[in-house]
C-alpha positions in Angstrom: -18.4 0.4 29.1 -20.8 0.3 32.1 -20.0 2.7 34.9 -21.6 2.5 38.3 -21.3 6.2 38.7 -23.5 6.6 35.6 -26.2 4.5 37.1 -26.0 6.5 40.4 -26.4 9.7 38.5 -29.4 8.2 36.6 -31.0 7.2 39.9 -30.5 10.7 41.4 -31.7 12.5 38.2 -34.8 10.3 38.2 -35.5 11.0 41.9 -34.9 14.8 41.6 -36.3 15.3 38.2 -33.4 17.4 37.1 -29.9 16.8 35.7 -28.8 20.1 37.3 -30.0 19.1 40.7 -28.4 15.6 40.3 -25.1 17.3 39.2 -25.2 19.7 42.1 -25.7 16.9 44.6 -22.8 14.9 43.0 -20.5 17.9 42.8 -20.5 17.7 39.0 -21.5 19.8 36.0 -24.9 19.2 34.4 -23.1 18.3 31.1 -21.4 15.4 33.0 -24.7 14.1 34.1 -26.1 14.4 30.6 -23.1 12.5 29.2 -23.6 9.8 31.9 -27.2 9.4 30.9 -26.3 9.2 27.2 -23.7 6.5 27.9 -26.4 4.4 29.8 -28.9 5.0 27.0 -26.3 3.8 24.4 -25.4 0.7 26.4 -29.0 -0.2 27.2 -30.2 0.8 23.7 -33.2 2.7 25.2 -34.1 6.3 26.0 -34.3 6.8 29.8 -35.6 10.4 29.7 -37.7 12.5 27.4 -35.9 15.9 27.4 -37.1 19.3 26.4 -35.7 22.7 27.1 -38.0 23.1 30.0 -38.8 19.6 31.3 -37.3 16.3 32.0 -39.4 13.1 32.5 -38.7 9.4 32.5 -39.8 7.5 29.5 -41.7 4.3 30.2 -38.4 2.4 29.8 -36.7 4.8 32.1 -39.5 4.5 34.6 -39.1 0.7 34.6 -35.3 1.0 35.1 -35.8 3.5 37.9 -38.3 1.2 39.7 -35.6 -1.3 40.0 -33.7 1.0 42.4 -35.8 2.1 45.4 -34.0 5.4 46.0 -35.0 6.6 42.5 -38.5 7.3 43.7 -37.5 9.5 46.7 -36.2 13.1 46.6 -33.0 14.3 48.2 -32.5 13.3 51.8 -35.1 10.5 51.6 -34.8 6.9 50.9 -36.9 3.8 50.5 -36.0 2.9 54.1 -37.2 6.3 55.4 -39.8 7.6 52.9 -41.1 10.2 55.4 -38.4 11.8 57.4 -41.0 13.8 59.4 -42.2 10.7 61.3 
C-alpha cells in the first residue's frame, strides 16, 4: 500500500543524500527510512537509490522520481520557492 509518509521520506533522503539525515529530520530511525524506501521501490518496481556501505546516490529512475518533487533538489531548510536563503 502506498504511504504518503514514505514518499516524504524519499524526497528528504534524496535532498539530503542520507537516510540517517532524513531519519533525524523526521524524528525516526534510519531503519524506518530504509523500510519506507524499500516499500516505495516494491510498489514502483524500480530501484530509487544505489546503496553501498559508504554512499547513497539516486539511480536514474530515482532521479526522475525526485525531479517530480521540487523540494527533493534542495537541502534542509531550503525549498524550490527559496533556493537561496541568503538573498
